[in-house]
C-alpha positions as CSV (number, residue, x, y, z in Angstrom):
1,A,70.3,8.1,74.5
2,A,69.2,9.7,77.7
3,P,67.8,13.2,77.3
4,A,70.1,16.0,78.2
5,A,69.6,17.9,81.5
6,G,67.0,20.6,81.3
7,D,65.2,19.1,78.3
8,A,61.5,18.4,78.7
9,P,60.7,14.7,78.8
10,T,59.2,13.2,75.6
11,F,56.7,10.4,75.3
12,D,56.0,8.1,72.3
13,P,52.3,8.1,71.3
14,P,50.5,4.8,71.9
15,P,50.1,2.6,68.8
16,R,46.8,3.2,66.8
17,K,44.7,0.7,65.2
18,A,44.7,0.4,61.4
19,E,41.0,1.2,61.1
20,E,41.5,4.5,63.0
21,K,44.4,5.5,60.7
22,E,42.3,4.7,57.6
23,G,39.3,6.7,58.8
24,E,41.5,9.7,59.7
25,G,42.9,9.6,56.2
26,K,39.5,9.7,54.6
27,A,38.5,12.6,56.8
28,A,41.6,14.5,55.8
29,G,40.9,13.8,52.1
30,A,37.3,15.0,52.5
31,E,38.5,18.3,54.0
32,A,41.1,18.7,51.2
33,Q,38.7,18.1,48.3
34,P,35.2,19.6,48.2
35,L,32.3,17.3,47.2
36,A,31.5,17.3,43.4
37,P,28.0,18.7,42.6
38,V,25.4,16.1,41.9
39,P,24.5,16.2,38.1
40,T,20.9,17.1,37.3
41,K,19.0,15.0,34.8
42,V,18.3,17.0,31.6
43,D,15.0,16.4,29.9
44,L,16.1,16.4,26.2
45,I,12.6,16.1,24.9
46,E,11.4,19.1,26.8
47,M,14.5,21.0,25.7
48,D,14.0,20.1,22.0
49,L,10.3,21.1,22.2
50,K,11.3,24.5,23.6
51,I,13.9,25.0,20.9
52,S,11.6,24.0,18.1
53,K,8.9,26.3,19.4
54,D,11.3,29.2,19.6
55,L,12.5,28.5,16.0
56,I,8.9,28.3,14.7
57,N,7.9,31.5,16.5
58,R,10.7,33.2,14.6
59,N,9.7,31.6,11.3
60,F,6.5,29.6,10.8
61,S,7.9,28.2,7.6
62,N,10.7,26.2,9.4
63,Y,9.8,22.8,8.1
64,S,12.7,21.1,10.0
65,A,11.4,22.5,13.3
66,W,7.9,21.2,12.7
67,H,9.3,17.8,11.7
68,L,11.4,17.7,14.9
69,R,8.3,18.5,16.9
70,A,6.4,15.6,15.3
71,L,9.3,13.2,15.9
72,L,9.4,14.1,19.6
73,Q,5.7,13.0,20.0
74,E,6.0,9.7,18.2
75,P,5.0,6.8,20.5
76,P,7.7,4.3,21.3
77,P,7.4,1.0,19.5
78,P,5.7,-1.8,21.5
79,P,8.1,-4.2,23.2
80,P,8.9,-7.4,21.5
81,L,6.1,-10.0,21.3
82,Q,3.5,-7.6,22.5
83,D,0.1,-7.9,20.8
84,A,-0.1,-5.1,18.2
85,S,-3.8,-5.2,17.6
86,S,-5.8,-2.5,15.8
87,P,-5.8,0.9,17.3
88,A,-9.5,1.1,16.5
89,E,-10.2,-1.6,19.0
90,A,-7.3,-1.2,21.5
91,P,-6.7,1.9,23.6
92,E,-3.7,4.0,22.8
93,E,-0.6,3.0,24.5
94,E,-0.3,4.5,27.9
95,R,2.4,7.2,28.0
96,S,2.8,10.7,29.2
97,Q,2.1,13.2,26.4
98,P,4.8,15.9,26.1
99,I,2.3,18.4,24.8
100,D,-1.4,19.3,25.3
101,I,-3.1,18.7,22.0
102,S,-5.6,21.5,22.5
103,D,-3.0,24.1,23.3
104,E,-0.8,22.9,20.4
105,L,-3.6,23.3,17.9
106,D,-4.4,26.8,19.2
107,W,-0.8,27.7,18.6
108,V,-0.8,26.0,15.2
109,Q,-3.8,28.2,14.2
110,Q,-1.7,31.3,14.8
111,G,0.7,30.1,12.2
112,I,-2.1,29.2,9.8
113,Y,-3.8,32.6,10.1
114,T,-0.4,34.3,9.8
115,E,0.3,32.6,6.4
116,P,-2.6,30.4,5.2
117,N,-0.7,29.1,2.2
118,D,2.4,27.9,4.1
119,Q,2.8,24.2,3.5
120,S,4.9,23.2,6.5
121,V,2.3,24.3,9.2
122,W,-0.4,22.4,7.3
123,L,1.6,19.2,7.1
124,Y,2.0,19.4,10.9
125,H,-1.7,20.1,11.3
126,H,-2.4,17.0,9.2
127,W,-0.1,14.9,11.4
128,L,-1.8,16.2,14.6
129,T,-5.3,15.5,13.4
130,T,-6.1,12.9,10.8
131,L,-2.9,11.0,11.1
132,G,-3.4,10.5,14.8
133,R,0.2,11.7,15.8
134,G,1.8,8.4,14.6
135,S,-0.3,6.2,16.9
136,W,-0.8,3.5,14.3
137,Q,0.6,0.0,14.7
138,T,1.1,-3.0,12.4
139,R,-2.1,-5.1,12.4
140,M,-3.8,-7.9,10.5
141,T,-6.5,-6.4,8.4
142,Q,-8.3,-9.5,7.2
143,C,-8.2,-13.2,6.5
144,A,-9.4,-15.2,3.5
145,I,-9.9,-18.9,2.6
146,M,-9.3,-20.1,-1.0
147,D,-8.7,-23.6,-2.2
148,S,-8.7,-24.8,1.4
149,E,-5.9,-22.5,2.2
150,L,-5.8,-19.6,4.7
151,Y,-4.4,-16.2,3.6
152,M,-3.8,-13.3,5.9
153,F,-3.1,-9.6,5.2
154,F,-1.3,-6.8,7.1
155,S,-1.5,-3.0,7.2
156,Q,2.3,-2.7,6.8
157,P,5.0,-5.0,5.4
158,V,6.0,-7.9,7.7
159,A,8.5,-10.8,7.5
160,A,7.5,-14.3,8.5
161,C,9.3,-15.8,11.4
162,S,10.1,-19.4,10.5
163,S,11.4,-20.2,14.0
164,S,8.2,-19.1,15.8
165,S,5.0,-21.1,16.2
166,N,1.8,-19.8,14.7
167,T,-1.7,-21.0,15.6
168,V,-5.1,-20.7,14.0
169,K,-8.3,-21.4,15.9
170,L,-11.1,-22.5,13.7
171,A,-14.8,-22.3,14.5
172,T,-16.4,-24.9,12.2
173,C,-20.0,-25.6,11.3
174,D,-21.0,-28.1,8.6
175,G,-24.8,-27.5,8.9
176,T,-25.3,-30.3,11.4
177,A,-22.7,-29.8,14.1
178,K,-20.4,-27.1,15.4
179,G,-17.0,-27.3,16.9
180,E,-13.6,-25.7,17.3
181,S,-10.1,-26.9,16.5
182,T,-6.6,-25.4,16.9
183,V,-4.1,-25.7,14.0
184,A,-0.3,-25.0,14.1
185,G,1.7,-24.1,11.0
186,K,4.1,-21.8,9.3
187,L,3.8,-18.7,7.2
188,V,4.8,-18.3,3.5
189,P,5.1,-15.0,1.7
190,L,2.4,-14.3,-0.9
191,G,3.4,-13.5,-4.5
192,P,4.7,-14.9,-7.7
193,D,8.2,-15.1,-6.3
194,A,7.2,-16.2,-2.9
195,V,10.3,-18.2,-2.1
196,S,12.5,-16.4,-4.6
197,A,13.0,-19.7,-6.4
198,A,10.4,-19.3,-9.2
199,S,11.3,-19.2,-12.8
200,A,13.2,-16.2,-14.1
201,V,10.0,-15.4,-16.1
202,Q,8.0,-14.7,-13.0
203,R,10.7,-13.8,-10.5
204,L,10.5,-10.0,-10.0
205,T,13.9,-9.7,-8.2
206,R,17.3,-11.4,-8.5
207,Q,17.7,-14.9,-7.0
208,L,17.9,-14.6,-3.3
209,S,19.1,-17.0,-0.6
210,S,16.5,-19.0,1.3
211,E,17.6,-17.2,4.5
212,R,16.8,-13.8,3.1
213,R,13.8,-12.1,4.7
214,R,11.0,-11.1,2.4
215,W,8.9,-8.1,3.5
216,V,5.3,-8.5,2.2
217,H,1.7,-7.4,3.0
218,G,0.3,-10.9,2.5
219,L,1.1,-14.3,4.0
220,R,-0.2,-17.8,3.4
221,F,-0.7,-20.2,6.3
222,V,0.6,-23.7,5.8
223,P,-0.5,-26.2,8.4
224,D,2.1,-28.5,9.9
225,T,2.1,-32.1,8.6
226,D,-0.9,-34.1,9.8
227,A,-2.0,-31.1,11.9
228,V,-5.3,-30.6,10.1
229,T,-7.1,-32.0,7.1
230,L,-7.4,-29.4,4.4
231,P,-11.2,-29.5,4.1
232,A,-11.4,-27.9,7.6
233,F,-10.5,-24.7,5.8
234,A,-13.4,-25.0,3.4
235,P,-15.7,-21.9,3.5
236,W,-18.8,-24.0,4.0
237,V,-17.1,-25.5,7.1
238,C,-15.0,-22.7,8.6
239,T,-17.2,-19.8,9.8
240,R,-14.7,-18.0,12.0
241,V,-10.9,-17.8,12.6
242,D,-8.9,-16.7,15.6
243,V,-5.4,-16.2,14.3
244,E,-2.3,-15.4,16.4
245,V,1.0,-15.2,14.4
246,T,4.5,-14.0,15.1
247,V,6.0,-11.8,12.5
248,E,8.9,-9.4,12.2
249,V,8.2,-5.7,11.8
250,F,10.4,-2.7,11.3
251,G,10.2,1.1,11.9
252,S,12.2,3.8,13.7
253,H,12.5,5.5,17.0
254,A,12.1,9.3,17.6
255,D,15.9,9.6,17.4
256,G,16.0,7.9,14.0
257,T,17.5,4.6,15.2
258,P,15.8,1.5,13.7
259,A,13.1,-0.3,15.6
260,Q,12.9,-3.9,14.5
261,G,11.8,-7.0,16.3
262,E,9.2,-9.8,16.5
263,R,5.6,-9.0,17.2
264,S,2.6,-11.2,18.1
265,I,-0.4,-10.1,16.0
266,A,-3.9,-11.4,16.4
267,F,-7.1,-11.4,14.3
268,S,-10.5,-12.6,15.2
269,G,-13.5,-12.7,12.8
270,A,-15.1,-14.2,9.8
271,P,-12.8,-14.9,6.8
272,V,-13.5,-14.0,3.2
273,H,-14.9,-17.1,1.5
274,C,-13.4,-17.2,-2.0
275,D,-14.9,-20.6,-3.0
276,A,-18.4,-21.6,-3.8
277,A,-20.0,-24.1,-1.3
278,P,-21.4,-27.4,-2.5
279,A,-25.2,-27.6,-2.9
280,A,-25.7,-29.4,0.4
281,A,-23.7,-26.7,2.2
282,E,-25.5,-23.9,0.4
283,A,-28.9,-25.3,1.6
284,A,-27.7,-25.4,5.2
285,A,-25.9,-22.1,5.1
286,P,-29.0,-19.8,5.4
287,E,-30.2,-21.6,8.4
288,A,-26.8,-21.4,10.2
289,A,-26.5,-17.7,9.2
290,A,-29.9,-16.9,10.4
291,E,-29.2,-18.7,13.7
292,E,-26.0,-16.7,14.2
293,A,-27.4,-13.4,13.2
294,A,-30.6,-13.7,15.2
295,P,-29.4,-11.9,18.4
296,E,-28.0,-9.0,16.4
297,A,-30.0,-6.3,14.7
298,A,-27.4,-5.6,12.1
299,A,-24.2,-7.4,11.3
300,P,-20.9,-5.4,11.6
301,P,-19.0,-4.6,8.4
302,S,-16.5,-7.2,7.1
303,A,-12.9,-6.9,8.0
304,A,-12.0,-5.5,4.5
305,L,-14.8,-2.9,4.6
306,A,-13.8,-1.9,8.2
307,E,-10.2,-1.4,7.1
308,L,-11.3,0.8,4.2
309,L,-13.5,2.8,6.5
310,G,-10.5,3.5,8.8
311,A,-10.2,3.6,12.5
312,I,-13.2,5.2,14.3
313,P,-11.9,8.2,16.2
314,R,-11.8,7.8,20.0
315,P,-14.3,10.0,21.9
316,E,-11.6,12.4,23.0
317,S,-10.3,12.7,19.4
318,L,-13.7,13.1,17.9
319,G,-14.3,16.5,19.5
320,T,-10.9,17.7,18.3
321,L,-11.6,16.7,14.7
322,Q,-15.0,18.4,14.7
323,A,-13.5,21.6,16.2
324,E,-10.7,21.6,13.6
325,L,-13.1,21.1,10.7
326,A,-15.2,24.1,12.0
327,R,-12.0,26.2,12.1
328,V,-11.0,25.2,8.6
329,V,-14.4,26.0,7.2
330,E,-14.3,29.4,8.9
331,L,-10.9,30.0,7.3
332,L,-12.2,29.1,3.9
333,E,-14.9,31.7,4.2
334,M,-12.1,34.3,4.5
335,E,-9.6,32.6,2.2
336,P,-11.7,30.6,-0.4
337,E,-8.7,29.9,-2.6
338,C,-6.4,28.4,0.2
339,R,-5.5,25.0,-1.3
340,W,-4.1,23.6,1.9
341,A,-7.3,24.4,3.7
342,L,-9.3,22.7,1.0
343,L,-7.1,19.6,1.4
344,A,-7.6,19.7,5.2
345,R,-11.3,20.0,4.9
346,G,-11.5,16.9,2.7
347,R,-9.2,14.8,5.1
348,L,-11.1,15.9,8.2
349,T,-14.5,15.2,6.6
350,T,-13.3,11.7,5.6
351,A,-12.0,10.9,9.0
352,L,-15.3,12.0,10.7
353,A,-17.3,10.0,8.1
354,A,-15.8,6.7,9.5
355,C,-18.1,7.2,12.5
356,E,-21.2,7.3,10.4
357,G,-20.7,4.2,8.2
358,P,-20.1,3.4,4.5
359,A,-22.8,5.6,3.0
360,A,-21.3,8.7,4.7
361,L,-17.8,7.7,3.7
362,E,-18.9,7.4,0.0
363,A,-20.4,10.9,0.1
364,A,-17.2,12.2,1.7
365,E,-14.9,10.5,-0.8
366,G,-17.0,11.9,-3.7
367,A,-16.7,15.4,-2.3
368,V,-12.9,14.9,-1.8
369,A,-12.5,13.9,-5.5
370,K,-14.3,17.0,-6.6
371,G,-12.2,19.1,-4.3
372,Y,-9.0,17.9,-6.0
373,E,-10.3,19.3,-9.3
374,E,-10.8,22.7,-7.6
375,I,-7.4,22.6,-6.0
376,A,-5.7,21.7,-9.3
377,S,-7.0,24.8,-10.9
378,L,-5.6,26.9,-8.0
379,D,-2.2,25.2,-8.1
380,P,-1.3,24.4,-11.7
381,L,2.3,23.6,-10.9
382,R,1.2,20.5,-8.9
383,K,-1.5,19.5,-11.4
384,G,-0.1,16.0,-11.8
385,F,-0.1,15.4,-8.0
386,Y,-3.7,16.4,-7.6
387,A,-4.7,14.3,-10.7
388,E,-3.2,11.2,-9.1
389,A,-4.7,12.0,-5.7
390,R,-8.1,12.4,-7.3
391,A,-7.6,9.1,-9.2
392,H,-6.8,7.2,-6.0
393,S,-9.8,8.9,-4.2
394,L,-12.1,7.7,-7.0
395,A,-10.6,4.2,-6.9
396,R,-11.2,4.1,-3.2
397,L,-14.8,5.2,-3.8
398,R,-15.4,2.4,-6.4
399,I,-13.7,-0.2,-4.1
400,L,-16.0,0.9,-1.3
401,G,-19.0,0.5,-3.5
402,W,-17.9,-2.9,-4.6
403,L,-17.4,-4.1,-1.0
404,R,-20.9,-2.8,-0.1
405,Q,-22.4,-4.7,-3.0
406,V,-20.6,-7.9,-2.0
407,E,-21.9,-7.6,1.6
408,G,-25.3,-6.8,0.2
409,G,-25.5,-10.3,-1.3
410,R,-24.3,-9.8,-4.8
411,G,-21.3,-12.0,-4.2
412,L,-17.7,-12.0,-5.2
413,G,-18.6,-12.5,-8.9
414,T,-19.6,-8.8,-9.1
415,S,-17.1,-7.1,-11.4
416,L,-15.1,-4.1,-10.3
417,D,-14.3,-1.3,-12.8
418,L,-11.2,0.8,-12.1
419,S,-10.7,1.8,-15.7
420,G,-9.6,5.2,-16.9
421,L,-8.4,6.5,-13.5
422,S,-4.8,7.4,-14.2
423,L,-3.6,5.5,-11.1
424,R,0.0,4.7,-12.2
425,H,0.2,2.2,-9.4
426,L,-2.0,0.4,-6.9
427,A,-1.4,0.3,-3.2
428,P,-1.1,-3.3,-1.8
429,S,-3.5,-2.5,1.1
430,A,-6.2,-1.4,-1.5
431,V,-5.6,-4.5,-3.6
432,H,-5.7,-7.0,-0.7
433,S,-9.1,-5.7,0.4
434,L,-10.3,-7.1,-2.9
435,F,-9.1,-10.7,-2.3
436,G,-11.8,-12.9,-3.6
437,L,-12.6,-10.7,-6.6
438,R,-13.1,-12.6,-9.8
439,R,-13.4,-9.9,-12.5
440,L,-11.4,-6.7,-12.6
441,D,-11.1,-4.0,-15.2
442,V,-8.1,-1.6,-15.0
443,S,-8.0,-0.6,-18.7
444,G,-6.5,2.8,-19.3
445,A,-5.5,3.2,-15.7
446,G,-1.9,4.3,-16.5
447,L,-0.4,1.4,-14.6
448,S,3.4,0.7,-15.2
449,T,3.5,-2.8,-13.6
450,F,1.1,-5.5,-12.6
451,G,2.4,-5.0,-9.0
452,P,0.1,-6.4,-6.2
453,L,-2.5,-7.5,-8.9
454,L,-0.5,-10.7,-9.2
455,Q,-1.4,-11.5,-5.6
456,L,-5.2,-11.6,-6.3
457,R,-5.1,-15.3,-6.8
458,S,-8.9,-15.4,-7.1
459,L,-9.0,-13.4,-10.4
460,E,-10.7,-15.2,-13.3
461,E,-10.8,-12.3,-15.7
462,L,-8.4,-9.4,-15.9
463,L,-8.8,-6.5,-18.4
464,A,-5.6,-4.4,-18.3
465,A,-5.5,-3.0,-21.9
466,R,-4.1,0.5,-22.8
467,N,-1.7,0.9,-19.9
468,S,2.1,1.2,-19.7
469,I,2.8,-2.1,-18.1
470,A,6.3,-3.4,-18.7
471,G,7.6,-6.9,-18.0
472,D,6.9,-10.4,-19.2
473,V,3.4,-11.5,-20.4
474,R,3.9,-14.8,-18.5
475,E,3.9,-13.0,-15.2
476,L,0.1,-13.5,-15.3
477,F,0.5,-17.3,-15.3
478,C,0.9,-17.2,-11.5
479,L,-2.9,-16.5,-11.2
480,P,-4.2,-20.1,-10.8
481,R,-7.8,-19.4,-11.7
482,L,-7.3,-17.0,-14.6
483,K,-9.6,-17.7,-17.6
484,R,-9.3,-14.5,-19.7
485,A,-6.7,-11.8,-19.8
486,D,-6.6,-8.7,-22.1
487,V,-3.2,-7.0,-21.8
488,S,-3.2,-5.3,-25.2
489,G,-1.6,-1.9,-25.8
490,N,1.1,-2.2,-23.1
491,A,4.9,-2.5,-23.1
492,L,5.1,-6.2,-22.4
493,G,7.4,-8.7,-24.0
494,F,9.5,-11.8,-23.1
495,R,12.5,-11.9,-20.7
496,A,15.5,-13.9,-21.6
497,T,15.1,-17.5,-20.3
498,H,17.2,-20.6,-19.9
499,E,16.3,-24.2,-20.1
500,G,13.9,-25.1,-17.4
501,D,12.5,-21.6,-17.1
502,E,9.4,-22.3,-19.1
503,V,6.2,-21.5,-17.2
504,A,3.0,-23.3,-18.1
505,P,-0.3,-21.2,-18.2
506,P,-3.0,-22.1,-15.7
507,A,-5.2,-24.9,-16.8
508,S,-8.2,-22.6,-16.7
509,L,-6.8,-20.0,-19.1
510,A,-8.9,-19.9,-22.4
511,E,-8.0,-16.6,-24.0
512,L,-5.0,-14.2,-23.9
513,D,-5.0,-10.9,-25.9
514,A,-1.4,-9.6,-26.1
515,S,-2.0,-7.3,-29.1
516,S,0.0,-4.1,-29.6
517,N,2.8,-5.0,-27.3
518,A,6.2,-4.1,-28.8
519,G,8.1,-7.1,-27.3
520,V,5.4,-9.6,-28.5
521,L,5.3,-8.1,-32.0
522,A,9.1,-8.2,-32.2
523,E,9.0,-11.9,-31.4
524,L,6.2,-12.3,-34.0
525,R,8.3,-10.5,-36.6
526,R,11.4,-12.7,-35.8
527,G,9.8,-16.1,-35.9
528,G,6.1,-15.8,-36.8
529,P,3.2,-17.2,-34.8
530,E,5.1,-20.4,-33.9
531,A,7.7,-18.4,-32.0
532,V,5.1,-16.5,-30.0
533,L,3.2,-19.8,-29.2
534,A,6.5,-21.5,-28.2
535,R,7.2,-18.6,-25.8
536,L,3.8,-18.3,-24.2
537,L,2.2,-21.7,-24.6
538,P,4.9,-24.4,-25.2
539,S,2.5,-27.3,-24.4
540,G,0.5,-26.7,-27.5
541,G,-3.3,-26.9,-28.0
542,W,-3.7,-23.2,-28.8
543,A,-4.7,-21.2,-31.9
544,F,-3.2,-17.9,-33.0
545,E,-5.2,-15.0,-34.5
546,G,-3.5,-11.8,-35.8
547,D,-0.8,-10.3,-38.0
548,L,2.0,-7.7,-37.9
549,E,0.1,-5.2,-40.0
550,T,-2.7,-4.7,-37.5
551,G,-0.6,-5.6,-34.4
552,R,-3.3,-8.1,-33.4
553,C,-2.1,-11.1,-31.3
554,L,-4.9,-13.1,-29.8
555,L,-4.4,-16.6,-28.5
556,C,-7.3,-19.0,-27.8
557,R,-7.4,-22.5,-26.4
558,R,-8.6,-25.0,-29.0
């Protein structure tokens, strides 16, 4: 309709493009709603370090706060399939340290001088110094060759990866020619129940499926079919091995979540030769050894001895350890009965002795063992703990002496005496360093199980009398070279078996003393010598000596 008279004329605005309308809407919305603040990234590690320090300053006995502080400094696990070689040879993983170690130790000293007998601060001090702030990684400690088979041992439990390829590079020398060859193969767990399909007599666990992972310290290398002739692993032929295997390892992150995955671990060096060489090889061996050793003034220690010595501290850590030892000695001058300071002095002295060689370590271990006696008198409530710690220190001292004798030329036939030490148990890492040993005496050592001793496949004579070992006598039959065994005065017997569970003794076994074992005597009482022979040696050809009155039960091969 036409506008009325007197009204101002109106005009319709020109049509706008869609893009202009959209932009105008966005501008209006921006004016209506203010921009949200950009969130700042919170450093949780720095925050937890500050909280833990505040809590500790209030109470130096706050163990949880010390523990949290240690977890925050744990190095992250290496990424999958990264070479986890020995920290003694590889530099520490590059990462930013959340704390300055010197400042941290100065602060820790305030807590130590405030309350010298507080356990929590000393545990953290131990972790900062001799434990290396958790910088250790799973590594292969040594390799050995026995019966033309290759064995490898690890610092922590690992699981074999059947789907991964593993290679061994062999440096060979038969006295006339040298060469190298590469072998592919798979890994098999070491032990009497290696595939969890052994007889119930020797199986230490329930029957497991073949897909179940087994975590062990020792693995046996099995070459692929037609990949290599077994004599290539003979000790008089193989002089060096370069091993690279893929295994599964486990651990935890700083936040407690599990860290599990595959790792590629390498080892390079001379293997332990558990077999005697033929006469021709023995004649050629000195010439080859002299030729290889000529450029060097002194041969480095074996892999087993180097592992027992421990990782040599890095130059930057060496000064820290020396400074802390001086501080602890100064504290003991003022507090001579501080048991935690006495423990720290022994640990620091042992760690520093690794730089000076086996002789220095032997002296340090001897001093540590004496120190445990002194500490036990100061802390009678923990007398059992210090007695066991002293026993393991003495065992380490004797193992170190045996390894030095072997390297000195006395050979693997040298016997090792660990008797009377009240050990209760043996660590797998300590036992595996003895692979190749032929005569072992652990009589009166307080052992409750055979444990890792059953993995010393090189043993020919085992004296394990007067312990508290429980289980089945026939567990020993997994040792293929065993000639004589004395297990008298234990708690051994016979497990219930079914048809097909019989286990034959090794062909080399000539004498077995099972006297004064309640289970064996019960079988003797029930069925006489024939029942005992039927259980132990069903194949026959054995003579029985003994009776119930004296508890004697000696079996000898006719």
